[in-house]
C-alpha positions as CSV (number, residue, x, y, z in Angstrom):
1,X,0.2,0.0,0.3
2,X,1.7,3.5,-0.9
3,X,1.8,5.8,2.1
4,X,-0.5,8.0,2.5
5,X,0.4,11.7,2.9
6,X,-2.3,14.0,4.5
7,X,-2.5,17.5,2.6
8,X,-3.8,20.6,4.8
9,X,-5.2,23.1,2.5
10,X,-4.4,26.8,3.8
11,X,-5.7,28.9,0.9
12,X,-9.1,29.8,2.1
13,X,-7.2,31.0,5.5
14,X,-3.4,31.9,4.6
15,X,-3.2,32.1,1.0
16,X,-6.2,34.7,0.8
17,X,-5.2,36.6,3.9
18,X,-2.5,38.8,2.5
19,X,-4.2,38.8,-1.1
20,X,-4.5,42.6,-2.2
21,X,-7.7,41.2,-3.6
22,X,-10.7,41.1,-1.1
23,X,-12.8,38.8,-2.1
24,X,-16.7,38.1,-1.4
25,X,-18.0,36.0,1.5
26,X,-19.7,33.8,-2.0
27,X,-16.8,34.1,-4.0
28,X,-14.3,32.6,-0.7
29,X,-17.6,30.2,0.0
30,X,-16.9,28.7,-3.6
31,X,-13.7,28.4,-3.5
32,X,-14.4,26.2,-0.4
33,X,-16.3,24.2,-2.8
34,X,-14.8,23.8,-5.4
35,X,-11.1,22.4,-2.7
36,X,-14.5,20.1,-1.5
37,X,-14.6,19.0,-5.0
38,X,-11.3,18.1,-5.8
39,X,-10.8,16.2,-2.3
40,X,-9.7,18.4,0.4
41,X,-10.7,16.9,3.5
42,X,-8.7,19.2,5.5
43,X,-8.9,23.1,5.4
44,X,-7.3,26.7,7.0
45,X,-10.9,27.9,6.5
46,X,-10.9,31.0,9.0
47,X,-9.0,33.0,11.2
48,X,-10.3,35.0,14.7
49,X,-8.2,37.6,14.4
50,X,-9.0,41.9,14.5
51,X,-10.5,42.5,11.4
52,X,-8.5,46.2,10.9
53,X,-5.5,44.0,11.4
54,X,-6.6,41.2,8.5
55,X,-9.2,42.8,6.5
56,X,-9.3,39.5,4.4
57,X,-10.2,37.6,7.4
58,X,-13.5,40.2,8.3
59,X,-16.1,37.3,7.2
60,X,-14.9,34.3,8.8
61,X,-17.7,34.6,11.1
62,X,-20.0,33.8,8.0
63,X,-17.5,31.7,6.8
64,X,-18.0,29.0,9.3
65,X,-21.6,29.3,9.5
66,X,-22.0,28.5,5.6
67,X,-19.8,25.7,4.9
68,X,-21.4,22.5,4.0
69,X,-21.0,20.7,6.6
70,X,-22.7,17.7,5.1
71,X,-19.3,15.9,4.4
72,X,-16.9,14.7,6.8
73,X,-14.3,18.0,6.0
74,X,-12.7,19.8,8.8
75,X,-12.5,23.3,9.1
76,X,-9.7,24.8,11.2
77,X,-9.5,28.2,12.7
78,X,-6.6,29.7,13.2
79,X,-6.3,31.5,17.1
80,X,-3.9,33.7,18.4
81,X,-4.9,34.7,21.9
82,X,-8.0,33.6,24.1
83,X,-10.7,35.8,22.5
84,X,-9.9,34.5,19.0
85,X,-9.9,30.8,20.4
86,X,-13.4,31.5,22.3
87,X,-14.8,33.0,18.7
88,X,-13.1,29.8,16.9
89,X,-15.5,27.8,19.3
90,X,-18.4,29.9,18.9
91,X,-18.3,29.3,14.9
92,X,-18.0,25.7,15.7
93,X,-14.6,25.2,14.2
94,X,-13.5,21.1,13.7
95,X,-10.3,22.6,15.2
96,X,-8.5,25.4,16.4
97,X,-5.0,26.3,15.1
98,X,-2.6,28.0,18.0
99,X,0.2,30.1,17.1
100,X,3.2,30.0,19.5
101,X,6.4,32.1,18.3
102,X,9.7,30.7,17.5
103,X,11.2,34.5,18.0
104,X,10.5,38.0,19.8
105,X,11.4,40.1,17.0
106,X,8.4,38.5,14.7
107,X,6.2,37.5,17.4
108,X,5.4,41.4,18.6
109,X,4.8,42.3,15.5
110,X,2.3,39.4,14.4
111,X,0.3,38.6,17.9
112,X,2.1,41.3,20.6
113,X,3.8,38.3,22.1
114,X,7.1,37.1,22.9
115,X,7.7,33.8,22.4
116,X,7.4,33.1,26.3
117,X,4.4,34.6,26.7
118,X,2.5,33.1,23.5
119,X,3.5,29.4,24.6
120,X,1.7,30.6,28.5
121,X,-1.2,31.6,26.8
122,X,-1.1,28.2,25.4
123,X,-0.8,26.4,28.9
124,X,-3.3,28.9,30.2
125,X,-6.6,28.4,27.7
126,X,-6.2,25.6,25.5
127,X,-8.4,24.1,28.4
128,X,-10.8,26.0,26.7
129,X,-10.9,23.6,23.7
130,X,-10.3,20.4,25.9
131,X,-13.1,21.1,27.6
132,X,-15.3,21.6,24.4
133,X,-13.8,18.1,23.1
134,X,-12.0,20.1,20.0
135,X,-9.0,19.8,19.3
136,X,-6.3,22.4,19.3
137,X,-3.4,22.1,17.6
138,X,0.1,24.4,17.5
139,X,1.8,25.8,14.9
140,X,5.1,27.3,15.6
141,X,5.9,30.3,13.7
142,X,9.1,31.6,12.2
143,X,10.8,27.8,13.8
144,X,14.0,28.0,10.9
145,X,14.5,32.0,10.9
146,X,12.8,35.6,12.5
147,X,12.9,38.5,9.5
148,X,13.8,40.3,12.5
149,X,16.0,38.7,14.8
150,X,17.8,36.3,12.5
151,X,18.3,33.0,13.8
152,X,16.2,30.4,16.0
153,X,17.7,28.2,17.8
154,X,16.8,25.1,17.5
155,X,16.3,24.2,21.4
156,X,13.6,27.1,21.6
157,X,12.1,25.5,18.8
158,X,12.3,22.3,20.9
159,X,11.3,23.6,24.8
160,X,8.4,25.3,22.2
161,X,6.6,22.2,21.6
162,X,7.8,20.5,24.9
163,X,5.2,23.2,26.6
164,X,2.4,22.6,23.7
165,X,2.4,18.9,23.9
166,X,2.4,19.2,27.9
167,X,-0.4,21.4,27.5
168,X,-2.1,19.1,25.4
169,X,-1.6,20.4,21.6
170,X,-3.1,17.7,19.5
171,X,-0.6,18.4,16.7
172,X,2.5,20.3,16.6
173,X,3.7,22.6,13.4
174,X,6.6,23.7,12.2
175,X,6.0,26.8,9.9
176,X,8.8,28.6,7.8
177,X,6.9,31.8,7.9
178,X,9.3,33.4,5.5
179,X,10.9,30.9,3.7
180,X,14.2,30.5,5.1
181,X,14.4,26.8,5.4
182,X,16.6,24.7,4.0
183,X,16.6,20.7,4.0
184,X,19.0,19.9,6.6
185,X,17.7,22.3,9.2
186,X,14.5,21.0,8.6
187,X,15.3,17.0,9.6
188,X,17.5,18.6,12.9
189,X,14.5,20.2,13.9
190,X,11.8,17.9,13.5
191,X,14.0,15.0,15.4
192,X,14.2,17.8,17.8
193,X,10.7,18.9,17.9
194,X,10.1,14.7,17.9
195,X,12.2,14.4,21.0
196,X,10.9,17.5,23.2
197,X,7.1,16.0,22.1
198,X,7.4,12.2,21.6
199,X,4.0,10.9,20.2
200,X,2.5,14.3,18.9
201,X,1.6,13.9,15.5
202,X,3.9,16.5,13.2
203,X,2.6,19.0,10.6
204,X,4.9,21.6,8.7
205,X,4.3,24.6,6.9
206,X,6.4,26.1,4.1
207,X,6.4,29.1,2.1
208,X,8.1,29.1,-1.4
209,X,10.0,32.5,-0.3
210,X,13.3,31.4,-1.5
211,X,12.0,28.2,-3.6
212,X,13.1,25.3,-0.8
213,X,9.8,24.7,-0.2
214,X,9.2,21.1,-2.3
215,X,12.8,20.2,-0.7
216,X,12.0,20.6,2.7
217,X,8.6,19.0,2.1
218,X,10.8,15.4,0.8
219,X,13.3,16.0,3.9
220,X,10.2,16.1,6.1
221,X,8.1,13.0,4.8
222,X,11.9,11.9,4.7
223,X,12.3,12.1,8.7
224,X,8.2,10.7,8.7
225,X,6.0,13.4,8.3
226,X,2.8,12.5,7.2
227,X,0.8,16.2,7.5
228,X,2.1,18.7,4.5
229,X,0.2,22.5,4.4
230,X,0.0,23.7,1.1
231,X,-2.1,26.5,-0.1
232,X,-3.7,26.0,-4.0
233,X,-1.8,28.4,-6.3
234,X,0.8,29.2,-4.0
235,X,-0.8,32.6,-3.0
236,X,-0.5,33.8,0.5
237,X,1.9,35.3,2.6
238,X,2.0,36.8,6.2
239,X,1.1,40.4,6.6
240,X,3.1,41.4,9.4
241,X,6.7,39.9,7.4
242,X,8.8,41.5,5.1
243,X,9.0,40.2,1.6
244,X,7.1,36.8,2.9
245,X,5.9,35.2,0.0
246,X,3.7,32.9,-1.1
247,X,3.1,29.0,0.2
248,X,4.2,26.1,-1.2
249,X,1.3,25.2,-3.9
250,X,-0.3,22.6,-3.1
251,X,-0.9,20.9,-7.0
252,X,2.9,21.3,-7.4
253,X,3.0,19.2,-3.8
254,X,0.5,16.5,-4.8
255,X,2.1,16.0,-8.4
256,X,5.3,15.9,-6.6
257,X,4.0,13.2,-4.4
258,X,2.0,11.0,-6.4
259,X,4.8,11.0,-9.0
260,X,7.0,9.5,-5.8
261,X,4.4,6.9,-5.2
262,X,2.6,8.7,-2.6
263,X,-1.3,8.6,-1.7
264,X,-2.7,12.1,-1.1
265,X,-6.4,11.2,-1.7
266,X,-6.6,14.8,-3.6
267,X,-7.6,14.8,-7.3
268,X,-5.1,17.1,-9.2
269,X,-6.3,18.5,-12.2
270,X,-9.2,19.7,-10.8
271,X,-6.5,21.2,-7.8
272,X,-5.1,22.5,-11.3
273,X,-8.8,23.5,-12.5
274,X,-9.2,25.5,-9.0
275,X,-6.1,27.4,-9.3
276,X,-6.5,28.6,-12.8
277,X,-9.9,29.8,-11.5
278,X,-8.7,31.5,-8.6
279,X,-6.2,33.4,-10.6
280,X,-9.1,34.5,-12.4
281,X,-10.9,36.0,-9.5
282,X,-8.4,37.5,-8.0
283,X,-7.3,39.2,-11.0
284,X,-4.0,38.2,-11.5
285,X,-1.5,35.0,-11.8
286,X,-1.0,31.9,-9.1
287,X,2.8,31.1,-8.4
288,X,2.0,27.4,-9.4
289,X,4.1,26.3,-11.6
290,X,1.2,22.8,-12.4
291,X,-1.2,25.6,-13.0
292,X,0.9,26.6,-15.8
293,X,2.6,23.7,-17.3
294,X,0.0,20.8,-16.0
295,X,0.6,17.7,-15.2
296,X,2.6,15.0,-16.9
297,X,2.0,12.2,-18.4
298,X,-0.3,14.6,-20.2
């Protein structure tokens, strides 16, 4: 049997949050419908942050009220603080993704918190999700490098992972928020996190800012990770990180994995068609190479 790799589609949240085009709620819902039709079973659909900070996510409550529920798709809501976590619970998110930050420079810009403050906050509020039996994962942002502070020690990432696990994180993701990771560092950090948080499923989130995302995903899979974040079309980026371009394109990842003999459960052609549609509604080209070249064999 081929090894199954789970793709967590982040286009509706991390993809759209930094795009210059603000889509209507109805168009976002069509995006979600298209992703479901392509076979996506787990996606970030909403972000419960202040709408003045991230205007593209201002309709997240409405999105969650209108997403189709008559399927086995799991919708993830992002939260950075207690208010966001409570909103995500009220919106009936199937999962919540909380963000710890690995470095103070980015943390103070993104969520007004240092690494220790973000960890202590999770330790305090994770019980809110646990009481509702809602899984709450932790993404460690700038886990490979900070745009303001530079290098981030592996020991800091491992420490945060250990604290997340102790507080009951259902999953831990390493976020390459500004796209600076390399495959050798990916393996080293995965090994350190696995030692600090044994038994907790790991996920990786790579941006393709420096064209290393696919190589980093290969390294993560070789290190035993089976859950990968990706964004249809490769859209996205962080509004609080200078020059942080898009996420790794879902269709590029799916093509690479399926050519390598892995199973994703996602229809590559439908994902490519969704990327083409996305380029039209956003009124600009998307970074995805598969959207340009198409699959092989034709």
